[in-house]
N, C-alpha and C positions, 0 to 999 in steps of 0.2 A: 503494498500500499505504499503511494504516494505520502508524503507528509510535507505539512506548511514549513518553509522555511524560518526557522524559529531564532529569534535573540535573546539570550537569558542576561539581563542587565543589571548588574549593582550601580546604580544611578548617579552620577557625579553631586557631590556636596561641598560644603566646607574643607578646607584645604586640610587633610589628613583626618577625615571622619572616617572611621572605622565601625561603621555601625548597619551597613543593610545585610548584606549576605551572610548568615551564618554567625554573625559576630557574637562574640561572649561578651560585647561592651559597645554599648550603642552611645559613642560620643567619641569626641578627639582626643587623645591621650594627651597626657601629661609630657611624653616621650614619644616621637612619631613610631607608631606602630601598624600591623597588619594583621588581621587574622586572614587565613583561607575563606571564599563564597562556597564553602562546602555543602551547602544545600542547593544552590544554584547548579553547581557542578553534578550534583547526584543527580537532578532533572535532565540536565542537558546532556547524560549519558546515555539516557532512555532515549533521546528523541534524535534520529536521525537527522543531518543536515542541517544541524542548529550550529552556535556559535554562541559564547560567554566573554561577557564583556565588564571587567571590574574595574569600573572609572576611577573609582577614589586611589586604589592601589597604581593604578596605570598614569595617575596625573592626567586623564582624558578631560577634556573641558564639555560643557555640552554642546557646544559646536562640532567640536570631533565626533562625538558620540552619535550626533544629528546623522553626518555624514557616513559614520559608519552605519550605520542601522540601514544604510538604502538598500531596497531588494529585498527585504524581510517582510515575508508577512503575517506573523506572530512576534509580540512582544512582551516578555516577562518580565516585571519590574518587581525586585526584593526590595521590601518596603519595612519601618520601622516608628513606632511611636514619635521617636524623636524627629527622624526624617521625613515624615509624611508631607507634609505642606511641600517640602522641596520637591520629594519625589512627585507628588502629583502635576506640581508644574514640569517637571522632565517629560511624564505623561503628556500633558497637553502639548508640548513644542513637538514631540513625536506625531501626534495625531495633526496638529497643523502641515508637517511637512508630509505626512504619509496617510492621508485621509482613509485610504481603503486597508490599513494595517490595524488587525486587531490586537489590544492590548489588554492585558491582564496585571494583576497585583498579587502580590504573595507575601506573606510573613506573617507573623505573632499577631500584628497590629490590626491587619485587616481579619485572620481569623477568628478575633474575639468580636471587631466590628463591621462586617461584611457591607450592613445596608450603609450606615453614615460613611464607610467611605467611599462609596461609590458614589455617594450624594456629593461629599469634597470634593471627588476624583471625578468630574465628568466625562474627561478623556478615556477613564477606563472600558471596557467590555464586562469586564467580569473579575471578580476575586476569586481565588482557589483558598479554600480553606485547611486546617488541620494537615498532615502529610498531603504532600501536593503531586510527589513523584509522576505516578500513573493519571493522574486526574489531568495534569499537562501533555501525556504523551499521546491520551485521548484526543484533549483537543486539539494539536499538533497532526493528529490522524486526522482532524475534519469532522470530530462525531457533533453532531447539533447538540447545544449548549443543554436543550432539555432532558437529553440523554447521557450528561455526566454526572456523577456523582461527586459531590464536593467542592462545586462553585455555586456562587451568588451572582447572577447576571441581569442585567435589562431587559423588560420587555415590557414594549407597550407604556412605555414613561415611569413603570413602576420596576420595583426588585424584587426577583423572584429567587428562592432558596430552595435550592435541591437536595436532597436527603444528604446527610454526613456519608463521607467515603469512611469505611473502615480501616484502620490502623493496619501498617503490614506487618505481616507477622513472619515472613521467610523471609528472613533478611539477607540470605544468601542467592536470593534471586534476582538482587539488585544489582547490575554492573557497578563494576569499579570506575572512580572518577579520575584515575593515575591519566588516563587517555586523553580526558578533558583537560587535565591541568596542564598536561605537555602542549596539548595542541593550541590552547589560549591561551595561558597565565605565563607571567614571567616568575620564578621563584624567590628569585634576589629580590622582588620589591615586596616580599613578605617579611618582617620584623617584628620580634616580641622580643623584648628587652630582657626577659630570663631564659630565652633560649637562643640556643646557639644558630647562627645564620651563615648561611641560607637553612632552612626549616622546610617541611613538610608536613601539613598536618592531614589528618584524617580522622573519620568515624568509623568506630567497629560497631556502632549501635547506638538505639536512640529510646528516650526513657530516664528517668530516674527513680528509684522506689523511695528515694527522701520527699517530705511534704514540706520543704523551706517555703514558707509563706508569702517571699518575694520573688523568688524562680521565676523567671519567662517561659522558660521554652518546655519545663513538664507539666504544666499548669494549662499553656496554650496550646501546642503543636504534639509534644511528642508524648505526653500521657506518663504516668507513674509505672508503667511496668518497662523493665528493661530488655528491651528484644534487641536480640544480637546476632552478628554473624559467626559463625561457626570459625573454632579455633584452626581447623583446617582452612577457611577461606582468608582469615586475616592473614594467616603466614603467606597463601600464594600473593595477597596482595601486597605483603611487605616484600615479598621478594623482586617483584616486580617493581614496584617504588624504588628500591635500591639499584636495581638497574637502570629505570629510566631517567634518575636524578641522582647519580655519582657524586654530584657537586654537593648534595645535601648531607649537612651535619648531624643534624637531629631529625628524629620523627616521633611528631605528639599526635598521642589519640585524644581526640577533643568530645570524646563521648562525656556526659554528664559528669559520669561518676565510675569509670571503667574499671576499679577494682569492687564495684558495686555487688557480681559475680566472683568473688575470690579465687575459687577453683581454676575459672574458666581464665581469669587473668594469668593464674599463676602456669597453666598449660600454654597460652599465649606466649608467655616469657621466656620458658623455656626453648620455644621454636626460635623465637627471635635472639637468642643467647648463640644458637646455630649459625644463624645467618650474621650474624657480627655486626648486627646497627646500633647505633646510641640510641635510645626512644627516653622519651617522657609522657605523664598522661595525668589527666584530671585524679583526684583520688580524695576522699573524707580522711580525717584524721583520727584514725580508728584501726589502720592495716597495723596488725602483730609484728615483732619485730621477727619473726622468722621466715614472714612473706616479704619483709622489705627484704631482709639477707638474700632471697632468692631472686628477687628482681635485681637487685643489684649487681648480683653474680651474670646476669643475665641481659646488662645492656643499660636496666635503666639507669637515667642520670637525676633527674628532677621529677618532684610532685607539685602540681599544683593544685593548694588547696585552701579552700574556704572556711580560715578562723570565723570571720565575720565579726567577734564582738568577745570581750574579755569579760563578759559578766553573764554570770550563768541564769539569770533569770531573763534577760535578753533572747538567750538562745532559745530558752523554753517558750519563750514569746512568738518567736519565728519556726517553732518546731524543728529546730536545727536539729534535734536526737543525737548530739555529740556534746559529751559533757566537756568540763575543761581541764578535771585531772587524766583525762585519757587523752584529750591533745598535746598536753604537755607531752606525758609520756611517748606519744608518736612521734613526737618532733624530739625528744631527747633520744629515741632509738636510729629516727633516720641521720641524726649527726654523727652517731658513734658507727653506723654502718657506711655512712659516707655519700648519704642520697641527699642531695639538696631540695630547698623548697622553695616556692613561690607563694608568700602568703597574702591570702585577700580577705580585705577587713571594708566593713561597710559603716559608716556615720548613720545616725538618725534613724534607726530600728526602732520600732515600738519600745515603750520603756525606756528610751534614752535620755539620758541628764546629765549635767554638767560632770556628775561625779562618774558615771559610767563613761564618759568619752574618755577621762582620764583613765578610766580603769583597763581602759581598750589600747590607749597608748603605753600603757607601763606592759601590759600583758603581750603585746606585738615585740615590744623594744626586749623583756625579759626570753621569749621564744628565741628572738636573735636568729629567724630565718634568713636565706641569705638576701630574699629580693622581697618587696611588698607590693602591690597595688590597693589603695584606699578608696572606695566608693560613696557615693551620698545614697542615701535608699530610695530606691524609684519606685514609685508608685505605678507599674505598667499595668493598662487595662487587662483585664482577666484574671487579675493575681488576687488570692487574698489578701494582700497588704492593700491594693487598693481598694477592695471592698470595706477593709476596716477603715483606711483615710477618708474614704466618702462617707463612711457612716458616723464618724467620731471629732469630723471634723477639722482634719487636721491638713488639709489642701488648702489652699489660699481661698479667702471668702470672697475678693472681687479682683477681676482681672485673669489673664491665663496664667496656667501653671505651667509654663514650659520644661523640661526635663532640662534641656540645652541652654548654655547663654548664646548669644548669638555669634560668637565664634567657635561653635561648636563644642566647647568644656561643658562639663558636667555641670547642672544648678539642683540646689538644693530647694524642692517643692514641697518635703514634709516639715511642720512646727508643730510643737508644742505648750503648752500654757505657760512652761518655765524653761522653754528651750525653745525661741524661734529661730527658725529656717536659717536666715543669715548667718545664725551663730554655730550651726552644725556645719556652715559652708565653710567658716573662718576656722573652724578645725580641722578639716582636711588638710590644708598645709600645715598647721602645726604638729600634726601626728606624722606626715612627710618628714620634716625637719627634725622634730623629735629622734626619729629613729634613723635616718641616715646621717645626721650630723654627729655620729657617735666614733669611737676610734675604732671600735670590731668592724663597723659594715666599711669605714673608709680605709683599713689595713687590708681587708677581704678585697676592694675595687683594686688598690694599689697592687698587690701580689699579681692579680689576674690581670692587671696591664701591663707588668713588666717579664709575666713568663708569653706573653701572646702580640707582638706588633698589630696584628690586625685585631684583636681584642683592644688595643689600646688607642687606636682611631676613633671606634666604635663607640667607645666608653666618652671619650672624649665630647664627641658630638652628641652623645645623649647627656652626658653632664650638663651640656652647654643649654639645651633646650628646657632640662630640667630648672637650672638656674634661672631661665627666663620665665616659668610659668610659677615657681615659688614667689618672683619678684614680680609680676604683673598685677596690675589692679586691678579688681572685678569688673569684669564687663555689665554691662547693665542688659538684664533680661527683655 
């Protein structure tokens, strides 16, 4: 069957915005960073005669994207809550230039707000809700909109919602994304401060059994059941990735929690050891020491761990399901075994006070992980956190509540009676400064730079960006 010539697009945005296609961080970062557009790549791998453009990572302007879109019958834009207005503008520009082009929107935002999204983006013909891989393949094959599960679309001036599409159970049936990466992406354009450069990012499964109230993807797209590719398929993919990208210095498994199915993760690790690759993954702070040691012996370099807060009551409020004492033990075990940690923290979660902010800063310094990311609590539509914030009056009472500043950096939207949003925002820079301007992190950084000239150049560039971020005056929302 002939398919429409299909363009999968992570749209242009503010410079350095890392938030459209499968990103775990929908903002412009303190240091220029980009995750892979894995969700779009997975759909593109199912559609012959397709192309993937990641405009932010490639530095492509809207004018350049419009020129590259010539000749395509169908364009799929990945959007997010913070970038939606700009992405709708990109869709409008494409429709103006190519009136016959069908345009669809995908992503967590439109999955939760399909009707509102179509009304706010009149150039879009449909939105694909939830997991959209097979949905988009059917549309690219020319199947009429009424016959496609999982979409909302315009019909006679109104919006029609087709029945939901069942989540994918056989993850092995999905093709790998590696050929799409090789064909359409420049892996050197993707850089994360905690990962070696260049790196390659892959999903080996979707969904997360955890119930964190703030977490966007499990609540809105992937679900709370961890659906996985078999260890055999993962290892086949990794052997192929090693062959296609010999310049890659690290492979990152971007599953929400790669260690959630520990026996499977251990089986995969043993195969990775035989392949001789360096790898990293997302993990909760509760992996036992014997498992950490086996991972390390088979190529694991780094865990990306969401600690979130140094206050147990806040962790309970957000249903994190991890105790501080367990997190401390896990961190000590990683240090003793030689596994690095990139720790992520969130300020402004329910229950936050001036005291708990200080507890989190002290906790991060006590853990002394290798690198950190500090985020501001973001109440994305469709999450339990958003419902709590709306019910309890934690959102601004007047005017817009943008998740981003005009320059694309994160904005604090949650505020509490004794802790206003602006104060939470100021605490972010204070936490970064308190953590990094200590002798140990500085010594680690200098030692790494002394060992590796390439690392030295990279850290100097990132250090300059980071210092500019810390010294910048807050932009007006």
